[in-house]
Residue frames relative to the residue before (quaternion, step in Angstrom):
aa qw qx qy qz dx dy dz
M 1.0000 0.0000 0.0000 0.0000 0.00 0.00 0.00
K 0.3418 -0.7565 0.5243 0.1899 3.56 -0.69 1.11
R 0.2150 -0.7872 0.5704 0.0935 3.56 -0.85 1.03
G 0.5554 -0.6147 0.4512 0.3319 3.54 -1.23 0.55
K 0.6924 -0.4906 0.3414 0.4042 3.55 -1.31 0.35
K 0.6520 0.5232 -0.3229 0.4437 3.60 0.94 -0.89
Y 0.6530 0.5074 -0.3136 0.4668 3.57 0.97 -0.90
T 0.6474 0.5307 -0.3180 0.4452 3.60 0.91 -0.92
E 0.6587 0.4973 -0.3042 0.4757 3.58 0.97 -0.87
A 0.6600 0.5103 -0.3055 0.4589 3.59 0.95 -0.90
A 0.6432 0.5480 -0.3220 0.4270 3.58 0.99 -0.86
K 0.5891 0.5852 -0.3647 0.4212 3.59 1.15 -0.55
L 0.6119 0.5642 -0.3470 0.4323 3.60 1.18 -0.46
V 0.7260 0.4472 -0.2127 0.4772 3.56 1.22 -0.57
D 0.2603 -0.7302 0.6113 0.1591 3.55 -0.96 0.93
R 0.3429 -0.7900 0.4729 0.1861 3.59 -0.31 1.26
A 0.6585 0.5181 -0.3115 0.4483 3.59 1.18 -0.44
T 0.6360 0.5560 -0.3137 0.4335 3.58 1.27 -0.28
L 0.2330 -0.7040 0.6495 0.1680 3.54 -1.18 0.74
Y 0.2381 -0.8293 0.4960 0.0975 3.56 -0.29 1.29
D 0.5261 -0.5451 0.5302 0.3807 3.52 -1.30 0.37
P 0.6435 -0.5516 0.3486 0.4002 3.64 -1.06 0.65
A 0.6707 0.5073 -0.3121 0.4420 3.61 0.86 -0.93
D 0.6626 0.4949 -0.3049 0.4723 3.59 0.98 -0.84
A 0.6361 0.5328 -0.3242 0.4543 3.59 1.02 -0.79
I 0.6515 0.5114 -0.3121 0.4653 3.58 0.97 -0.86
A 0.6393 0.5190 -0.3234 0.4662 3.60 0.98 -0.83
L 0.6621 0.5126 -0.2929 0.4615 3.57 1.03 -0.83
V 0.6067 0.5520 -0.3507 0.4519 3.58 1.02 -0.80
K 0.6726 0.4904 -0.2956 0.4687 3.58 0.89 -0.93
K 0.6749 0.5087 -0.2902 0.4489 3.57 0.95 -0.91
A 0.7250 0.4562 -0.2377 0.4580 3.58 1.02 -0.84
A 0.5524 0.6061 -0.4001 0.4092 3.61 1.24 -0.17
A 0.0021 0.8483 -0.5265 0.0566 3.58 -0.47 1.19
A 0.4309 0.7088 -0.4659 0.3080 3.61 1.24 0.09
K 0.5681 -0.6222 0.4263 0.3292 3.55 -1.23 0.48
F 0.6887 0.4181 -0.2837 0.5199 3.60 1.24 -0.26
D 0.5957 -0.5666 0.4268 0.3766 3.58 -1.28 0.28
E 0.2549 -0.8228 0.4927 0.1239 3.56 -0.04 1.35
T 0.4463 -0.6457 0.5459 0.2931 3.54 -1.26 0.52
V 0.2992 -0.7122 0.6025 0.2008 3.57 -1.07 0.77
E 0.1024 -0.8231 0.5587 0.0008 3.55 -0.74 1.11
A 0.2158 -0.7308 0.6289 0.1547 3.54 -1.27 0.55
H 0.0874 -0.7701 0.6314 0.0256 3.55 -1.00 0.93
I 0.0543 -0.8399 0.5378 -0.0488 3.56 -0.32 1.31
R 0.1708 -0.7864 0.5880 0.0817 3.58 -0.52 1.19
T 0.1758 -0.8228 0.5377 0.0550 3.55 -0.66 1.14
G 0.5110 -0.6234 0.4985 0.3190 3.53 -1.36 0.19
C 0.4163 0.7130 -0.4628 0.3227 3.58 1.26 0.32
D 0.2254 -0.7068 0.6415 0.1951 3.52 -1.32 0.31
G 0.2839 -0.8316 0.4595 0.1291 3.54 -0.01 1.36
R 0.5125 0.6346 -0.4269 0.3904 3.59 1.26 -0.14
H 0.6860 0.4219 -0.2687 0.5284 3.56 1.26 -0.42
A 0.5181 -0.6773 0.4303 0.2961 3.58 -0.78 1.04
D 0.7021 0.4700 -0.2795 0.4562 3.60 1.02 -0.76
Q 0.6894 0.4132 -0.3023 0.5125 3.60 1.26 0.18
Q 0.4148 0.6987 -0.4741 0.3392 3.56 1.25 0.38
I 0.1329 -0.7569 0.6317 0.1018 3.56 -1.17 0.59
R 0.2310 0.7453 -0.6072 0.1500 3.55 -0.86 0.96
G 0.2798 0.7523 -0.5583 0.2099 3.54 -0.79 0.97
A 0.3115 -0.7302 0.5710 0.2090 3.54 -1.28 -0.22
V 0.0580 -0.7807 0.6221 0.0157 3.53 -1.20 0.58
V 0.3641 -0.7070 0.5590 0.2348 3.57 -1.11 0.71
L 0.2992 -0.7497 0.5636 0.1752 3.58 -0.59 1.15
P 0.5376 -0.6803 0.3866 0.3143 3.62 -0.73 1.03
H 0.7823 0.2824 -0.1609 0.5314 3.60 1.08 -0.65
G 0.5439 -0.6409 0.3896 0.3764 3.57 1.25 0.34
T 0.5595 -0.6108 0.4425 0.3437 3.57 -1.29 -0.17
G 0.4876 -0.6631 0.4346 0.3656 3.57 1.26 -0.25
K 0.6382 0.5131 -0.3200 0.4764 3.56 1.31 0.01
Q 0.4172 -0.6698 0.5511 0.2713 3.55 -1.07 0.76
V 0.1485 -0.8257 0.5415 0.0543 3.59 -0.42 1.20
R 0.2500 -0.7652 0.5796 0.1264 3.57 -0.84 1.05
V 0.1560 -0.8237 0.5439 0.0361 3.57 -0.63 1.18
L 0.1532 -0.7509 0.6381 0.0751 3.54 -1.03 0.94
V 0.0876 -0.8050 0.5865 0.0188 3.60 -0.80 1.02
F 0.2057 -0.7325 0.6370 0.1237 3.53 -0.97 0.96
A 0.2536 0.7614 -0.5504 0.2304 3.58 -0.49 1.20
K 0.1484 -0.7657 0.6114 0.1333 3.54 -1.34 0.09
G 0.7711 0.3498 -0.2527 0.4682 3.57 -1.28 0.22
D 0.8459 -0.1202 0.1200 0.5055 3.55 -1.10 -0.85
K 0.6141 0.6029 -0.3453 0.3743 3.57 1.09 -0.72
I 0.5470 0.6023 -0.4018 0.4201 3.59 1.20 -0.44
A 0.6799 0.4791 -0.2812 0.4787 3.58 0.89 -0.96
D 0.6161 0.5557 -0.3373 0.4448 3.60 1.03 -0.81
A 0.6842 0.4909 -0.2815 0.4600 3.56 0.89 -1.01
E 0.6601 0.5062 -0.3079 0.4618 3.59 0.96 -0.87
A 0.6579 0.5137 -0.3081 0.4564 3.58 0.98 -0.86
A 0.6696 0.5007 -0.2930 0.4638 3.60 1.13 -0.68
G 0.6333 -0.5855 0.3150 0.3961 3.58 1.26 -0.14
A 0.3624 0.7322 -0.5043 0.2796 3.60 1.21 0.28
E 0.4522 -0.7082 0.4760 0.2595 3.58 -0.92 0.92
F 0.8044 0.1100 -0.0253 0.5832 3.58 1.02 -0.82
V 0.0392 0.7903 -0.6086 0.0595 3.59 -0.86 0.98
G 0.3725 0.7292 -0.5201 0.2430 3.57 -0.91 0.85
G 0.4530 -0.6791 0.5100 0.2709 3.54 -1.26 -0.44
E 0.8585 0.1000 -0.0257 0.5023 3.54 -0.72 -1.19
E 0.6510 0.5493 -0.3321 0.4051 3.58 0.92 -0.90
L 0.6577 0.4972 -0.3106 0.4730 3.59 1.11 -0.68
V 0.5753 0.5619 -0.3713 0.4641 3.58 1.15 -0.61
H 0.6719 0.4979 -0.2928 0.4636 3.58 0.89 -0.98
K 0.6401 0.5356 -0.3296 0.4412 3.57 1.00 -0.84
I 0.6639 0.4900 -0.2981 0.4799 3.59 0.98 -0.86
Q 0.6921 0.4892 -0.2761 0.4532 3.58 0.90 -0.94
N 0.7944 0.3673 -0.1665 0.4542 3.57 0.80 -1.02
E 0.7766 0.3278 -0.1720 0.5098 3.57 1.10 -0.68
N 0.3668 -0.7391 0.4847 0.2903 3.57 1.31 0.00
W 0.2617 0.8029 -0.4806 0.2364 3.55 1.07 0.94
F 0.1099 0.8014 -0.5775 0.1105 3.58 -0.69 1.10
D 0.2589 0.7898 -0.5171 0.2044 3.61 0.89 0.92
F 0.6098 0.5076 -0.3645 0.4876 3.59 0.95 0.89
D 0.3882 -0.7477 0.5050 0.1877 3.56 -1.24 0.55
V 0.7871 0.1222 -0.0453 0.6029 3.59 1.16 -0.64
V 0.1848 -0.7746 0.5956 0.1053 3.57 -1.07 0.76
V 0.0932 -0.7653 0.6365 0.0216 3.56 -0.94 1.02
A 0.0029 0.8031 -0.5959 0.0027 3.59 -1.07 0.68
T 0.4227 -0.6374 0.5647 0.3102 3.54 -1.18 0.55
P 0.6433 -0.5534 0.3506 0.3963 3.64 -1.07 0.63
D 0.6844 0.5005 -0.2997 0.4374 3.60 1.00 -0.77
M 0.6540 0.4800 -0.3177 0.4909 3.59 1.31 -0.02
M 0.4758 0.7114 -0.4298 0.2875 3.59 1.23 -0.17
G 0.5586 0.5870 -0.3917 0.4358 3.61 1.18 -0.43
V 0.6609 0.4838 -0.2777 0.5020 3.54 1.12 -0.82
V 0.6889 0.4931 -0.2772 0.4532 3.57 0.84 -1.03
G 0.5685 0.6321 -0.3658 0.3788 3.58 1.13 -0.70
R 0.6009 0.5751 -0.3522 0.4291 3.57 1.16 -0.58
L 0.6798 0.4734 -0.2811 0.4845 3.58 1.26 -0.35
G 0.3149 0.8062 -0.4626 0.1921 3.57 1.31 0.04
R 0.6864 0.5094 -0.2890 0.4311 3.57 0.94 -0.90
V 0.7318 0.3901 -0.2469 0.5014 3.59 1.11 -0.55
L 0.6927 0.4570 -0.2840 0.4802 3.61 1.03 -0.72
G 0.6037 0.6137 -0.3465 0.3726 3.59 1.02 -0.84
P 0.7171 0.4470 -0.2767 0.4576 3.64 0.66 -1.03
K 0.6801 0.4706 -0.2889 0.4822 3.60 1.18 -0.51
G 0.4729 -0.6880 0.4302 0.3434 3.59 1.29 -0.03
L 0.5209 0.6740 -0.3800 0.3605 3.58 1.23 0.45
M 0.4726 0.6919 -0.4449 0.3162 3.61 1.23 -0.14
P 0.4648 -0.6733 0.4861 0.3072 3.65 -0.78 0.93
N 0.0378 -0.8059 0.5897 -0.0365 3.54 -1.06 0.83
P 0.5100 -0.6683 0.4380 0.3185 3.63 -0.82 0.91
K 0.6376 0.5466 -0.3367 0.4259 3.62 1.00 -0.77
A 0.7031 0.4316 -0.2570 0.5033 3.55 1.14 -0.61
G 0.5061 -0.6747 0.4055 0.3524 3.57 1.31 -0.01
T 0.5549 0.6281 -0.3865 0.3849 3.58 1.24 0.29
V 0.6392 0.3533 -0.3491 0.5872 3.57 1.30 0.31
T 0.3194 0.7492 -0.4975 0.2985 3.58 -0.20 1.27
M 0.4692 -0.6404 0.5199 0.3153 3.55 -1.23 0.47
D 0.6613 0.4784 -0.3040 0.4913 3.59 1.20 -0.49
V 0.0523 -0.8504 0.5234 0.0123 3.56 0.54 1.20
A 0.5887 0.5829 -0.3759 0.4151 3.61 1.08 -0.62
K 0.6718 0.4797 -0.2951 0.4810 3.59 0.90 -0.91
A 0.6361 0.5417 -0.3303 0.4391 3.58 0.95 -0.87
V 0.6756 0.4870 -0.2921 0.4703 3.58 0.90 -0.95
K 0.6623 0.5101 -0.3113 0.4519 3.60 0.90 -0.92
D 0.6439 0.5180 -0.3234 0.4609 3.60 0.98 -0.84
I 0.6543 0.5104 -0.3146 0.4609 3.59 0.93 -0.89
K 0.6671 0.5004 -0.2935 0.4673 3.56 0.96 -0.89
A 0.6741 0.5043 -0.2852 0.4581 3.58 1.15 -0.67
G 0.6913 -0.4872 0.2872 0.4497 3.60 1.24 -0.12
K 0.3482 0.7343 -0.5096 0.2828 3.57 1.15 0.53
I 0.0532 -0.7929 0.6069 0.0134 3.56 -0.86 0.97
E 0.3673 -0.7053 0.5624 0.2267 3.53 -1.23 0.54
Y 0.0847 -0.7794 0.6171 0.0678 3.56 -1.07 0.70
R 0.1623 0.7746 -0.6016 0.1080 3.55 -1.08 0.75
L 0.5953 -0.5735 0.4267 0.3670 3.55 -1.26 0.40
D 0.2926 -0.6920 0.6146 0.2404 3.54 -1.15 0.60
K 0.7605 -0.3949 0.2484 0.4516 3.60 -1.25 -0.09
T 0.7071 0.4154 -0.2588 0.5103 3.60 1.22 -0.40
N 0.5348 -0.6724 0.3656 0.3580 3.58 1.32 0.44
I 0.5050 0.6031 -0.4381 0.4352 3.54 1.15 0.76
I 0.2747 -0.7303 0.6040 0.1624 3.57 -1.14 0.76
H 0.0878 -0.7892 0.6075 0.0226 3.60 -0.80 1.05
V 0.1486 0.8089 -0.5560 0.1200 3.60 -0.63 1.05
P 0.4494 -0.6542 0.5252 0.3070 3.60 -1.18 0.54
L 0.2518 -0.7826 0.5542 0.1299 3.57 -1.08 0.74
G 0.7350 -0.3004 0.2423 0.5576 3.56 1.22 -0.35
K 0.5649 -0.5805 0.4589 0.3652 3.55 -1.24 -0.46
V 0.6360 -0.5271 0.4020 0.3951 3.57 -1.25 0.47
S 0.6330 0.5524 -0.3246 0.4345 3.59 1.13 -0.64
F 0.5008 0.6296 -0.4363 0.4030 3.62 1.25 -0.20
T 0.5185 -0.6006 0.4897 0.3613 3.58 -1.21 0.41
E 0.6481 -0.5011 0.3880 0.4223 3.58 -1.25 0.34
E 0.6353 0.5404 -0.3258 0.4453 3.59 1.04 -0.79
Q 0.6526 0.5117 -0.3133 0.4626 3.60 0.97 -0.84
L 0.6703 0.4831 -0.2959 0.4794 3.58 0.91 -0.90
S 0.6383 0.5280 -0.3229 0.4577 3.57 1.04 -0.76
D 0.6294 0.5263 -0.3252 0.4703 3.59 0.99 -0.85
N 0.6698 0.4993 -0.2949 0.4638 3.57 0.90 -0.95
F 0.6538 0.5225 -0.3059 0.4538 3.57 0.97 -0.89
Q 0.6748 0.4930 -0.2978 0.4614 3.58 0.88 -0.94
T 0.6380 0.5238 -0.3219 0.4637 3.59 1.03 -0.80
L 0.6540 0.5138 -0.3010 0.4666 3.56 0.95 -0.93
M 0.7093 0.4642 -0.2752 0.4535 3.57 0.75 -1.04
G 0.5901 0.5656 -0.3629 0.4475 3.59 1.12 -0.64
A 0.6671 0.4981 -0.2881 0.4732 3.56 1.01 -0.89
I 0.6834 0.4893 -0.2930 0.4557 3.59 0.93 -0.88
V 0.6259 0.5157 -0.3379 0.4776 3.60 1.02 -0.74
K 0.6593 0.5124 -0.2983 0.4624 3.56 0.99 -0.88
A 0.6864 0.5008 -0.2713 0.4522 3.60 1.13 -0.72
R 0.3468 0.7629 -0.4934 0.2331 3.61 1.25 0.08
P 0.3813 -0.7235 0.5213 0.2437 3.62 -0.71 1.01
A 0.5478 -0.6382 0.4347 0.3221 3.58 -0.99 0.86
A 0.6531 0.5527 -0.3122 0.4130 3.59 1.11 -0.64
V 0.5669 0.6086 -0.3909 0.3942 3.62 1.21 -0.29
K 0.1448 -0.7812 0.6042 0.0601 3.55 -0.79 1.08
G 0.7642 0.3527 -0.2511 0.4780 3.56 -1.18 0.49
Q 0.7891 -0.3182 0.2300 0.4725 3.55 -1.27 -0.44
Y 0.3502 -0.7626 0.5153 0.1740 3.55 -0.74 1.12
L 0.7738 0.2214 -0.1252 0.5801 3.59 0.83 -1.00
K 0.2298 -0.8119 0.5261 0.1060 3.58 -0.27 1.28
S 0.7803 -0.1655 0.1262 0.5898 3.57 0.93 -0.89
I 0.1453 -0.7558 0.6326 0.0864 3.55 -1.25 0.57
T 0.0273 -0.7969 0.6034 -0.0129 3.57 -0.77 1.02
L 0.1628 -0.7586 0.6243 0.0908 3.54 -0.98 0.93
T 0.0844 0.7921 -0.5995 0.0771 3.56 -1.02 0.77
S 0.3466 -0.6607 0.5959 0.2972 3.55 -1.29 0.21
T 0.7610 -0.4097 0.2374 0.4434 3.58 -1.26 0.36
M 0.8152 0.2108 -0.0796 0.5336 3.58 0.84 -0.98
G 0.5971 0.6263 -0.3385 0.3697 3.58 1.27 -0.07
P 0.6378 -0.5264 0.3955 0.3997 3.58 -1.30 0.10
G 0.5352 -0.6184 0.4686 0.3340 3.57 -1.23 0.45
I 0.1346 -0.7787 0.6102 0.0563 3.56 -1.03 0.85
K 0.3165 -0.7922 0.4975 0.1570 3.56 -0.58 1.18
V 0.2296 -0.7630 0.5945 0.1081 3.54 -0.95 1.00
N 0.4843 -0.6469 0.5019 0.3084 3.57 -1.06 0.74
P 0.3780 -0.7609 0.4757 0.2277 3.65 -0.42 1.18
L 0.6092 0.5809 -0.3505 0.4106 3.58 1.12 -0.62
K 0.6442 0.5386 -0.3149 0.4425 3.59 1.22 -0.47
V 0.7268 0.4023 -0.2506 0.4972 3.61 1.22 -0.10
M 0.4926 0.6696 -0.4276 0.3552 3.60 1.27 -0.04
């Protein structure tokens, strides 16, 4: 795969054979980011889990202390008093059946996170085939199926992110923006890794964190020493 000149220059800053301390890796990510826009800093964590087994699944959520730097659009499925609660908390879209029809019939996806009250999950369940593959299906473990929709919306707006294994047992999550300070990115990284270490399934044998790579949207991957975050 042919890389652009900026990427090639940035890659020269990184020693691919080195496992960096988290602080050094974060400094390098910022230094190697050369795009004209404010790139997202991402963490890619390869685990020793086997997600085919239910007792080795990882799924949860954590509020990053400095947020992600992204404006998150929240859709809430609710009824009764909860509609007003969700709107007051800042949800962009709130409703019920009419939103299901809009998603099904108009292929409407102008939102980033979906929250639902438990009594609306029968309705939301009809969207499983379209929301599921996009990672948008509300889930109790992620705190997106709850009667306290106001808290859920506020947490998401404050920087709550969801983490879970993909099909290759890797967790992909945003950590913030390149414009963040090293301290802000470090705080977010430590908070995230603390949650993931705590979420280790008891059934996992051997090494839990196989590798951790930090990168910006257009930048090279920088390997972090997993032993420094355990």
